[in-house]
N, C-alpha and C positions, 0 to 999 in steps of 0.2 A: 426595571424589568420589562420586558416586550408587553405592549397591548392584550397578546391574547394570553399571554403565561400570566399575565398579571388578573385576567379575569379569573385562571382556573388556579392558583394557590388556595390553599388547601382543600380542592378537589380530587379527584382521583381522574387518572390519563390510561387507558390502555392498552397496551403495544403490541400490536401482533409480529411475532417474530424476534422477542425480546433475548433471544439469544445469540443473535447477531456480536460482532465485535462492537458495531458503531451502536446498534441500537440498545446493549446492556450498557453503553458508557454516557449514554443521551440520561439513561434513567437513572444512572448513579444524581448526573448533573440536577435533572429533574427533582431528585430527592434533598437535594441540597436548595433547594430553591422553598420546599416546605409543602409542595406538591404530590399528593398520593399516586403511587402507580401499580397495575394490576399487568398481566402480561400472559402470554404462551410462547408456545414452540412446538415444533413436530417431535423432538428429544430434547433430554437433557444432557447437560456440559458443563465445565467449570463455571463457564458466565451466568448458567444461571445459578448453579449451587452458588456464589457469591452472592448472586442477589436476591436470595432465598434467605442466608445470613442476616442482612440487611432487611427481612419482615419482607421481602415483596413477594405476591400471590404469585407463582409461575403455574401454569397450566400445562400438561404437557399432551391434554389434547384441546385441538383447536375448534372450537363448536359453538354455535350459539348461543346456548347458556351462560358461556362467560363473558357475556356483554350483559352487563345489568343498568347500575343507573351512574357508570364513566360519563364522564364532559366533556370527550375526546378520544376518539380514539387513530392510531399511527399505525403504522406499517411499512415494510419495507420492499424497495422497487420492485423484487422479485416475486411479491405475493400477486395471483393473480384478482381482478375485479370482482369475481364471481366469490371468492374465498367468503367462507359461510361467517363468518365475524362480519367481515364488512359488511356483508347483506344486512344482520339483523344491526347494525347499528344504523343503515341509512333506514332501515325501518322503521326504527324507534327515532329518527333524526336528530344521532348525537353525529358534530361533525366528523367528519374522517380526513388525514390528509397524509401525506409519507413524508418518510425518514428524513429529507430533505429538508422540506417545507419547514419540520419541528428544528434541524439543526439549524436554517436560518433565522429563525424566531429567537434561538436561545444568542444568535451573532449580532441580533439588531442590540442588546444590551449591552453590547459594549464599546466604549467608542474607540480600538483601535484594534478591531478582529483581523486576523491574517489569515487570508483558505491559498492554500498551497495547489495548484493542478496540474498536469500534465500528464500524461502515457505511461511515465516510468516515473518513479523514482519520490513518489507524495509522500511514502508511510515517512523514508527514509530523511527525508528536507525537512519535514513538519517535524520529525522529531527530532534534529540536528538543530531548528530555529529555536524548538520549543527547552531543548537545554541549555540553547545559550541565554534564552530569556532568562530562565531561573538560574542559573549559574548568574546573572548579571541584575539580581533580587530585585526581578520586576514582578515574579509572582505571577505569570500568567495562567488561565484556566487553557487546560491543553483537553483536546479530542481527535486521535491520530489510532489510525488505521490497523494498528499493530501490539505488541504487547511491549512496552518499553521499561525494563527495569528500574531506571532511575526515577518513575512515578511511581510504581509498583503498577503496572496495568497500563488500560491505553485510556484514562482518562485521570484529569488530574484536577481540584478542584481550585480556584485560583483568587486572590480577593481584588486585584487588580483592575483595571481597564483595557489590559489583554487577553486575546484569546486567540488561539492557533489551532487551527482543523486542515485536515484534505477538504479536497474540495474535487468532487469526481464529476466528472462529463456525462458518463451515461445518463441516457431517459432527458440528457438536459438536464440533472439535479440541481448541480451550482448555479444554476441562474434564478435558483431560488436565493442567492446568498447577495450579500451587497458590504462588500467586507472595505475596512479602508487599504489595507495592502495585498493584490494581491500576484500572487505568483504563478506565470508559467514555466513548467520545464521543458518540455516536448510536446511537439503535437506531431504522431504517426496515427496510420489507421488499425482502430479497434472495434470493438465493441460495434461491429458490422450489421449489426442484428437489430442493430437501432439508428445507427446510421447510415445514409446509402452513399456516401462517397465522403473523400478527404476533403472534402470542397464544403460540404454540409456541416463535417466535425470541426473546419477550422472556422466559419461561420458560429459555430457554438458557441468555441473558446472567445472569438472577438466578442462575443455580447457578453459574455464572463466579466470579459477586460473592462469592458464600457457599463459594467454593473460599482466600477472603484467611482467613489466622486472625485470632481477635479481638485480639490485637496489632499488626495490618495496619492497611492503609490502603486505602480505595476513593476513587477521584477521579472525580465524577462531573457531566453538563452539564445543570446544572437547569435548562437551554431544554428540554430534552427530556421530555415528559411520563411517557415509559417509564420512561427513566433513573433521575428524582426521585420515581416509586412503587418501585423496584428497592431506592435507600441505604435510606428508609425501614421498610424489612425486614430491616437487618442490624445486626449486634452490633458490629459491629469500627468504627474510627472512620473517619467520611467526611466529606469533603472537597466543596464545591460551587464549582459557576464555572458560567459565562453572560452571555450582552452583552444578555438584556430581561428573565429571572426576577426577583423581589424575594429568592429564595432563593438568589440568587449568593455567596456568601462573597467570590469573587474576580469582577471586572468590568472594564471597562472603561468611561468617558466621553469626552465629546468626543471622537469618533473623527472624522482628516480622513484623505484619501487624495493624495499626488502624482502630479504626469504617469504615474509610471511603475505606477504603481495600489498604493502603498509606503502600511500608513496605521502613522497616528500617534496614541498615545491614552493618557489618565493609566488605570491601571493603580490601581484600588481593593479594597483589602483590608478586608472588615468596615466597610463604608461610609465609609474612612480612604483619601485619596488617596497611594498610596508614591512613584509615581515619573510622569513623562513616557516613553515610550519608543516609538523607533521600529522598523519591523520593513524586512527588508530580501528578504519576500518579498510578492506581492501578494494583495488581498483582505479581504474582511470577514469567512472563514472561519477565512483564516489569524489575526486577532484571535481567534478561540474558539480556537484550536490553540494561539494564545500564550499564552490564561490555565490553560487545561488544562495549561501545560507550568509556569506558574509555580506555581499551585496542589500540585502533584506533588512538584517542586525544591523547595518553602517547607515542604513537609511533611518534606521530607530533611534539610531547615535549612543550605541553601543562601541567602547573601546574597540578598538583593533583586536589590542590584547589578549583583552574578554572572550571578545570571537574564537580565536585561538586559541588558549589554555581551555576552553568548553571544546573544542572539538577535539582537541588532543587527548579527552578525557573520555569522547562518546563513544562508545564501545557499540552501537547498532542497535538495530530491535531485532526481536525474535524473526526466525522464518527470512532475513536476510542473511544469507552466508553466515548463517549460524554453526557453528560448532558446537555439533552434538555429541562426540567424543572420540577417543582414540584406542583401539582396540590391534592387537599384535602388529603397532607402526603401522596400522591402517586408518588413517583417518576420516570420520564422516561430519560431511557438511551439508545444511540442508539452505533452500533458497527459496522462496513465494516467486520463481523468474514463469513466466508463463505468456510471454510475449516474445517474438523470433528474435528482439532489439535484444530482450534483455534475456535471453538464453546466450545469445553473443558474449554479454557482457561479465555475466555469472560465468560463463567458462573462461571470459581470461582471466579473471579472478582466481577461478580454482588451477590451471593451467601454472600461474607465476609463484604459487605457494608448494608445490608439488614437485619433484624429480622425478614419481615414478607414472603410473598410470593413472588417467582422471577418468568410472566408473559413473556414466551419468546414467543416472534414474527421470525418467521424465515422464509426468502423468498431463495428456493435454488438457484444456482447460476449454469446457462450452464446445461443442458439436459444432456452431457457427464459425468462429474463431479457427478450428483445428481446419476447415473447411475454406475457409475463404482468403486464409495464410498459411495454406499447406507448402505453396512455390515458398516462401519465405523461410518457411521452418527447415525444410528438407534441405536448406542449407547451411542452417546454422548452429549444423554442431561439428565444422571441421575441428576446433581443439577436444572434442571428445576423443579417446581411445576406442570405446564401447555405449552403445546407447540402447539402455534396456523401456520401453516404453510400453504403459499401459494401458488399460485399459481408460479411453473419454469419460473425465470428468464430468458430469451434466451439470452440476447446480442449477440454474434456473429453466433448463431445457429440458425439451426431451428426445429422444434419439429421433431422429427423422428415418434413416437408411439409408443417407445419403454420403457420410464420413463413417468412417472407422478407422481406430488405429492399423490397423493392416496397412491399409492407401498410404499412412502417413512413413508408417514402414517402407514399405515398399517405395516412396520416392527417394528419402534419405539414402537407402541403399546404391538408387543410378547414381546420388552423386559421390558418398562417401564408401557406403557397404559396409558400414559400420555398427548397424540399428537388428535388434531384433525385440516381438514382440510376446511379451508374455503377460495373461493377464490377470494372474492372481501373484500379490505379494509375496504370501510364500514363496512362490515359483524365482519370484526375483533375488528375493536372497539363497535360495539354491544356489542362485546360476552365480552373483555375485561374491559367496563362497568359494566360488570354485575356481572364477577368476583374478580372484586379488588377494595380494602380498604385499610383505610390507614395504612403503613407503606410497603406497597406493592412495589415493583419494575418490572414495565414495561420496556424489551426487546425486542427493535427490534435488528435483525440479518442479515446483506446481503451483498454483492454488488450491488444489482439494487436498486431500488426506495423504498423499504419496510422503510426509515425514515421517510419516508408521513406518516404511522400508527401511529406516535409519535403524529408525530405534529397536527393530526386529532385527538384523542384521546385527548389531551390536550385543542385542539379547543372546542371541544364537551364539558369536561367537565369542563369549562370557560363558557358555555354559560347555561347550567342547574345548576353552582350553581347563576349566574345572573337570570334565568326564577324562 
């Protein structure tokens, strides 16, 4: 156990924002170590209810009185410095650290920690690697940013020296990690409310990679110029993968797709074909993610056949091209895509598995991202027949009045003329009912609560069928 957590055994930690996907998972890991936890959040949620079933006291009012005799307070990056519970903890002399620092302390307990970074694909690739380690009998502890049915949630408590987690770059969070293996999937402009430009962002990823020890391994996407430049500056062992770069040690050849958009391809290692495999998740981007998994797991001495069989069984995580249901011949799919590159990749997957119209409901995520990437967003919806844009999901931000969803709709229509702004989910459902027919695909996209649109659509269509 790390020095900090060893000192806290038998004591109590308080977690501000405990209902978050990462914080709730970290809470479960702390409980497994014999550390008591209290927590607070602004609202009830399935995560909160799950923790309460584990006898974790969770306050739904965030106020100073929640801070009593805890030995440490942990908070999410979204919490302001003047949060009342943080101020009370500091007044009482209780140490305060952020979520990433806690995760870093937990990772230090494992000799073989694996951290998956990148602008896109972290959750899926982390889940792929975790599933392979589980299938190989390596009993990893897993902490992932999505719900993975194979582990019954987003956290798995193992008993080996392996720990697998996502490594988020926002606010340089992943610089608090010292993994044995670091994976960099891609680097694109994002989180520009924190990073000034792509150069500062790339420097942060380089710093992350430099946290891997000389005896460790960094796996990187050779198709990404920024990643390739980082790999060339490292002193530890590096392994490359990619779909197009001649510098890729692991690559894919003869890629084909079935009617569901599921790819089959030859896995090539050092210019030699190793095997042919088929994925059970759609899209070319998942071929790339699977190559990252092959590169990482092979470096951990997992046989290629075990990786192949594991990935064949892997069905993805919730909110990553998740099939929500089919009604009247209309398929409803939900995806977490909230960056232009992710939008394009998800729409390619949608187009590959439907012969009808692709009706896309997009919920922009944060004012900063929408404003700073509006040009890229405006060109990302080419493969959608119609785009229904909701209000911007604020997440951690406040509305400055500098950007509105109608601005995005206007820009999309300048290129494609296929977008409409509808503020309410109910209004979007009404439009979808009018616009959709058998053979179409309704795709909800965004990192907020846009998945509710698909659920409302399915429910309304079933009511209409009964009526």
